[in-house]
C-alpha positions as CSV (number, residue, x, y, z in Angstrom):
1,X,-28.3,-59.0,-9.5
2,X,-26.7,-60.9,-6.3
3,X,-26.8,-61.0,-2.7
4,X,-23.7,-62.7,-2.3
5,X,-20.2,-61.3,-1.7
6,X,-18.7,-59.2,-4.4
7,X,-16.1,-61.2,-6.5
8,X,-12.7,-59.4,-5.7
9,X,-10.9,-57.9,-9.0
10,X,-13.7,-57.5,-10.8
11,X,-16.1,-54.4,-11.1
12,X,-19.4,-55.6,-12.5
13,X,-21.0,-58.8,-10.8
14,X,-23.3,-60.0,-13.4
15,X,-24.4,-59.5,-17.1
16,X,-26.8,-57.0,-17.8
17,X,-29.3,-57.7,-20.6
18,X,-28.1,-56.6,-24.0
19,X,-31.0,-54.4,-25.5
20,X,-30.2,-55.2,-28.8
21,X,-30.6,-59.0,-28.5
22,X,-33.9,-60.6,-28.5
23,X,-33.1,-63.5,-26.2
24,X,-31.7,-63.4,-22.6
25,X,-29.0,-66.2,-21.7
26,X,-29.8,-68.2,-18.7
27,X,-29.0,-71.5,-17.3
28,X,-31.6,-74.2,-17.1
29,X,-31.9,-76.6,-14.0
30,X,-33.2,-80.0,-13.9
31,X,-35.5,-78.7,-11.1
32,X,-37.1,-76.1,-13.5
33,X,-35.4,-73.3,-12.0
34,X,-33.9,-70.5,-14.4
35,X,-30.8,-68.5,-13.3
36,X,-28.6,-66.1,-15.2
37,X,-25.9,-67.5,-17.0
38,X,-22.9,-68.5,-15.1
39,X,-20.2,-66.2,-15.3
40,X,-16.8,-67.2,-16.9
41,X,-14.2,-65.4,-14.9
42,X,-11.5,-66.0,-17.4
43,X,-10.5,-63.4,-19.9
44,X,-11.4,-64.2,-23.8
45,X,-9.6,-62.3,-26.3
46,X,-11.3,-62.0,-29.7
47,X,-10.2,-60.8,-32.8
48,X,-11.9,-58.2,-35.2
49,X,-10.5,-56.6,-38.3
50,X,-12.2,-53.4,-39.0
51,X,-12.1,-51.4,-42.3
52,X,-11.3,-48.2,-40.6
53,X,-9.7,-47.2,-37.2
54,X,-10.0,-43.3,-36.9
55,X,-13.6,-42.1,-36.1
56,X,-15.2,-38.8,-35.9
57,X,-16.8,-37.9,-32.6
58,X,-19.6,-35.6,-33.0
59,X,-20.8,-35.0,-29.4
60,X,-21.9,-31.4,-28.9
61,X,-20.0,-32.0,-25.5
62,X,-16.7,-32.7,-27.2
63,X,-17.1,-30.9,-30.1
64,X,-15.9,-32.4,-33.6
65,X,-12.8,-34.6,-32.6
66,X,-11.5,-38.0,-33.8
67,X,-10.7,-40.9,-31.9
68,X,-9.1,-44.5,-32.4
69,X,-9.5,-47.6,-30.2
70,X,-7.2,-50.7,-30.8
71,X,-9.4,-52.5,-28.2
72,X,-13.2,-52.9,-27.5
73,X,-13.8,-53.9,-23.8
74,X,-11.3,-53.3,-20.9
75,X,-10.0,-55.3,-18.3
76,X,-9.6,-52.6,-15.8
77,X,-13.0,-53.3,-14.9
78,X,-14.1,-49.7,-13.8
79,X,-17.5,-50.2,-12.4
80,X,-18.6,-46.4,-13.8
81,X,-17.1,-46.7,-17.3
82,X,-19.2,-44.9,-19.8
83,X,-17.9,-47.2,-22.5
84,X,-19.6,-50.2,-21.1
85,X,-22.9,-49.3,-23.2
86,X,-20.8,-49.6,-26.3
87,X,-19.9,-53.4,-25.8
88,X,-23.6,-54.1,-26.5
89,X,-23.3,-53.0,-30.1
90,X,-21.0,-56.1,-30.6
91,X,-23.2,-58.4,-29.1
92,X,-22.1,-58.7,-25.8
93,X,-23.0,-57.5,-22.3
94,X,-22.2,-54.2,-20.5
95,X,-21.5,-56.2,-17.3
96,X,-18.9,-58.9,-17.0
97,X,-18.7,-59.3,-20.5
98,X,-17.1,-56.0,-21.0
99,X,-14.2,-56.9,-18.7
100,X,-13.8,-60.4,-19.8
101,X,-14.5,-60.7,-23.6
102,X,-11.9,-58.1,-25.1
103,X,-11.7,-57.5,-28.7
104,X,-8.2,-56.8,-30.4
105,X,-8.2,-55.1,-33.6
106,X,-4.5,-56.5,-34.9
107,X,-4.7,-54.2,-38.1
108,X,-5.3,-51.0,-36.2
109,X,-1.8,-49.8,-37.0
110,X,-2.0,-50.5,-40.7
111,X,-5.4,-49.0,-40.9
112,X,-4.3,-45.8,-39.3
113,X,-1.3,-45.5,-41.7
114,X,-3.8,-45.9,-44.8
115,X,-6.0,-43.3,-43.3
116,X,-3.2,-40.7,-42.9
117,X,-1.7,-41.2,-46.4
118,X,-5.2,-40.9,-47.8
119,X,-5.1,-37.5,-50.1
120,X,-8.3,-36.4,-48.5
121,X,-6.8,-36.6,-45.0
122,X,-7.3,-33.5,-43.0
123,X,-4.9,-33.0,-39.9
124,X,-6.8,-32.8,-36.5
125,X,-5.7,-34.2,-33.1
126,X,-6.8,-37.7,-32.8
127,X,-7.6,-39.0,-29.3
128,X,-6.0,-42.5,-28.4
129,X,-8.4,-44.3,-27.0
130,X,-11.5,-42.5,-26.6
131,X,-13.5,-45.3,-25.7
132,X,-11.7,-48.0,-23.8
133,X,-7.9,-47.8,-22.2
134,X,-5.2,-48.1,-24.9
135,X,-2.5,-49.1,-22.2
136,X,-4.9,-51.9,-20.7
137,X,-3.0,-55.2,-19.7
138,X,-3.2,-56.9,-23.3
139,X,-1.5,-54.0,-24.7
140,X,1.6,-55.3,-23.0
141,X,1.5,-58.4,-25.4
142,X,0.0,-57.0,-28.4
143,X,2.0,-53.7,-28.6
144,X,-0.5,-52.2,-30.9
145,X,-0.7,-48.7,-29.2
146,X,3.0,-48.5,-29.3
147,X,2.9,-49.4,-33.3
148,X,0.3,-46.8,-33.6
149,X,2.6,-44.3,-32.1
150,X,5.2,-45.0,-34.3
151,X,2.8,-44.5,-37.4
152,X,1.7,-41.0,-35.9
153,X,5.5,-40.1,-35.4
154,X,6.4,-41.2,-38.6
155,X,3.7,-38.9,-40.3
156,X,4.3,-36.0,-37.6
157,X,0.6,-36.4,-36.7
158,X,-0.7,-34.9,-33.2
159,X,-2.3,-37.3,-30.8
160,X,-3.7,-36.9,-27.2
161,X,-3.6,-40.2,-25.1
162,X,-5.8,-40.8,-22.0
163,X,-5.0,-43.8,-19.7
164,X,-5.0,-44.7,-16.1
165,X,-2.2,-47.7,-16.7
166,X,1.4,-47.0,-16.0
167,X,2.5,-49.2,-19.0
168,X,2.4,-45.9,-20.8
169,X,6.0,-45.6,-19.5
170,X,7.2,-48.4,-22.0
171,X,6.8,-46.0,-24.5
172,X,8.4,-42.8,-23.0
173,X,11.0,-43.0,-26.1
174,X,8.2,-42.4,-28.7
175,X,6.5,-39.7,-26.4
176,X,9.7,-37.9,-25.9
177,X,10.0,-37.8,-29.8
178,X,6.5,-36.8,-30.4
179,X,6.8,-34.0,-27.8
180,X,9.8,-32.6,-29.6
181,X,7.6,-31.5,-32.4
182,X,4.5,-30.6,-29.9
183,X,2.7,-33.6,-31.2
184,X,1.4,-35.2,-27.9
185,X,-0.9,-34.5,-25.0
186,X,-1.1,-37.1,-22.0
187,X,-4.2,-37.5,-20.0
188,X,-3.7,-39.2,-16.8
189,X,-7.1,-40.3,-15.0
190,X,-7.1,-39.8,-11.2
191,X,-10.0,-40.9,-9.3
192,X,-9.1,-41.4,-5.8
193,X,-6.0,-41.6,-3.5
194,X,-8.1,-44.0,-1.2
195,X,-6.6,-47.5,-2.2
196,X,-9.6,-49.5,-0.7
197,X,-12.0,-47.6,-2.8
198,X,-9.8,-47.7,-5.8
199,X,-9.5,-51.4,-5.7
200,X,-13.3,-51.7,-5.3
201,X,-14.2,-49.2,-8.0
202,X,-11.6,-49.8,-10.7
203,X,-10.3,-53.1,-9.6
204,X,-7.2,-53.7,-12.1
205,X,-5.7,-50.4,-12.7
206,X,-2.6,-48.8,-11.3
207,X,-2.9,-47.5,-7.7
208,X,-3.1,-43.6,-7.4
209,X,0.5,-43.6,-6.1
210,X,1.6,-45.4,-9.3
211,X,-0.1,-43.0,-11.3
212,X,1.3,-40.1,-9.9
213,X,4.8,-41.2,-10.5
214,X,3.8,-41.7,-14.1
215,X,2.8,-37.7,-14.1
216,X,6.1,-37.1,-12.6
217,X,8.1,-39.1,-14.9
218,X,6.4,-37.6,-18.0
219,X,6.7,-34.1,-16.6
220,X,10.2,-34.6,-16.0
221,X,10.7,-35.3,-19.6
222,X,8.6,-32.1,-20.8
223,X,5.7,-34.1,-21.7
224,X,2.5,-32.1,-21.1
225,X,0.2,-34.0,-18.8
226,X,-3.5,-33.3,-17.9
227,X,-4.8,-35.0,-14.8
228,X,-8.7,-36.0,-15.4
229,X,-10.4,-36.0,-12.1
230,X,-13.1,-38.6,-13.8
231,X,-15.5,-39.3,-13.0
232,X,-16.5,-37.3,-9.7
233,X,-19.0,-39.5,-8.0
234,X,-20.9,-37.3,-5.0
235,X,-20.6,-39.1,-1.8
236,X,-17.9,-41.5,-2.9
237,X,-14.8,-39.2,-4.2
238,X,-16.0,-35.6,-4.5
239,X,-14.4,-34.6,-1.4
240,X,-11.1,-35.6,-2.7
241,X,-11.0,-32.8,-5.3
242,X,-8.7,-30.6,-3.4
243,X,-6.3,-33.5,-2.3
244,X,-6.3,-34.7,-6.0
245,X,-5.8,-31.6,-7.8
246,X,-3.0,-30.7,-5.2
247,X,-1.2,-33.9,-5.8
248,X,-1.1,-33.5,-9.6
249,X,0.2,-30.2,-9.3
250,X,3.0,-31.3,-7.0
251,X,3.8,-34.2,-9.4
252,X,4.2,-31.5,-12.4
253,X,0.8,-31.6,-14.4
254,X,-0.1,-28.5,-16.5
255,X,-3.6,-28.7,-15.8
256,X,-6.4,-30.7,-14.3
257,X,-10.0,-31.0,-15.3
258,X,-13.0,-33.3,-14.1
259,X,-16.3,-34.8,-15.4
260,X,-19.2,-35.4,-13.5
261,X,-20.4,-39.6,-13.2
262,X,-23.4,-40.0,-15.3
263,X,-25.1,-43.7,-15.3
264,X,-26.6,-44.2,-18.9
265,X,-28.1,-47.4,-20.1
266,X,-26.8,-50.2,-18.3
267,X,-24.4,-49.0,-16.3
268,X,-27.2,-47.6,-14.0
269,X,-28.2,-51.0,-13.0
270,X,-24.5,-52.3,-12.6
271,X,-23.7,-49.2,-10.5
272,X,-26.6,-49.5,-8.4
273,X,-25.5,-53.1,-7.6
274,X,-22.2,-52.2,-6.9
275,X,-22.7,-49.3,-4.5
276,X,-25.4,-51.6,-2.7
277,X,-22.7,-54.5,-2.3
278,X,-19.8,-52.4,-1.5
279,X,-21.2,-49.4,0.6
280,X,-24.5,-50.5,1.8
281,X,-24.6,-47.8,4.6
282,X,-24.4,-45.0,2.1
283,X,-25.6,-46.4,-1.2
284,X,-28.9,-44.3,-1.2
285,X,-27.0,-41.3,-0.2
286,X,-24.8,-41.8,-3.2
287,X,-27.2,-42.6,-5.4
288,X,-29.6,-39.7,-4.4
289,X,-26.6,-37.1,-4.8
290,X,-26.1,-38.4,-8.4
291,X,-29.8,-38.1,-9.2
292,X,-29.3,-34.4,-7.7
293,X,-26.6,-33.6,-10.5
294,X,-28.7,-34.9,-13.4
295,X,-32.2,-33.6,-13.2
296,X,-33.4,-36.2,-10.6
297,X,-32.4,-39.3,-12.9
298,X,-29.2,-41.5,-12.7
299,X,-29.5,-41.3,-16.8
300,X,-28.3,-38.1,-18.1
301,X,-28.2,-37.7,-22.0
302,X,-28.8,-33.8,-21.8
303,X,-26.3,-31.8,-24.2
304,X,-24.4,-29.4,-22.3
305,X,-25.6,-30.8,-19.1
306,X,-24.5,-34.4,-18.7
307,X,-20.6,-33.8,-18.3
308,X,-20.8,-31.4,-15.6
309,X,-24.4,-31.8,-13.9
310,X,-26.8,-29.1,-12.7
311,X,-28.2,-28.2,-9.4
312,X,-26.8,-27.3,-5.9
313,X,-24.7,-30.4,-5.5
314,X,-23.1,-29.9,-9.0
315,X,-22.3,-26.5,-8.5
316,X,-20.9,-27.2,-5.1
317,X,-18.5,-29.6,-7.0
318,X,-17.8,-27.1,-9.4
319,X,-17.0,-24.5,-7.1
320,X,-14.6,-26.7,-5.2
321,X,-12.7,-27.9,-8.3
322,X,-12.2,-24.2,-9.4
323,X,-11.0,-23.1,-6.0
324,X,-8.5,-26.2,-6.0
325,X,-7.3,-25.3,-9.6
326,X,-6.7,-21.6,-8.9
327,X,-4.7,-22.5,-5.8
328,X,-2.6,-25.2,-7.2
329,X,-2.4,-24.6,-10.7
330,X,-2.6,-20.9,-11.3
331,X,-0.6,-20.0,-14.5
332,X,-0.2,-23.5,-15.6
333,X,-1.5,-24.5,-19.0
334,X,-1.1,-27.3,-21.7
335,X,0.9,-26.0,-24.9
336,X,-1.0,-26.1,-28.0
337,X,-0.6,-29.3,-30.2
338,X,1.2,-28.9,-33.7
339,X,-0.9,-29.4,-36.8
340,X,1.5,-28.0,-39.1
341,X,4.3,-30.5,-39.0
342,X,2.2,-33.5,-40.7
343,X,3.9,-35.3,-43.4
344,X,1.8,-37.3,-45.8
345,X,4.1,-40.1,-47.2
346,X,1.3,-41.7,-49.0
347,X,1.4,-39.2,-52.1
348,X,3.8,-39.8,-55.0
349,X,6.5,-37.5,-55.2
350,X,5.2,-36.6,-59.0
351,X,1.8,-35.0,-57.2
352,X,3.9,-32.4,-55.4
353,X,4.7,-30.5,-58.6
């Protein structure tokens, strides 16, 4: 951790130790002093060629679901991101590495097609992405997400997308075609309308104004949109819930949901450092309210509790959200995804008889 001014355009300010590594990287000085490894602010793009791209999600809080991620790590730099911990499995830190060492999976579209063509494939909506944002900046160059949507459209396979990047509008043509068969849901993450907070908390993301424009554009094309008020951080953005839900409704969203912040693993240290640097006057209040929602801990792995929290603060937030949704979104709901239009072009025609 550092007592220097925070680096602008960066969420994490240091690299946490990777618990899966037995060594810690430091810089040795002639004077015999050790300091944490110097951070390279330039983004690196690394290539990985996995053997499959669609994975099962077995979390009891989510239910049995499928997800696929063309990227690992995320340039958006959101300080609270739960996916930071997963970067450690690849040998990197959940801190600055997560934002600056981005793993690209160039064979993702081909792997998706291979899995959909499998005789054993069972149709179920796939979340794109379940881990890091599939429309982060590198997507503009690689177009992996677009190519995966093309595969899904070809096979008439249902998909849910979650993003906070306006780049999704580049693929409006594909989303429109998918929606003709009820094959797509879009989830737009909307955390705050306070631009100063957004720039500090989610430094390289689209502004709230731009995200709401995305909601308007998608819904004007009849594409179903759910706005995710996520994460809710008590003492930072929890008071904005009514305004966020109203804004989502005013821009045409069919539904809204929220998730409570939880700071598992290395995210706890990163968030504590961040809130102390950016909001020293209320850092302890924020941290104490987060603890109050998670059984007195910043970390919370309790199934059934971790996504919404419990205790008086969590109940107050739940009630505030429920009132806002009843007031602004009464009668609205997402239409179900179609699982009956699937076309498996991997089967030989003779096998159909």
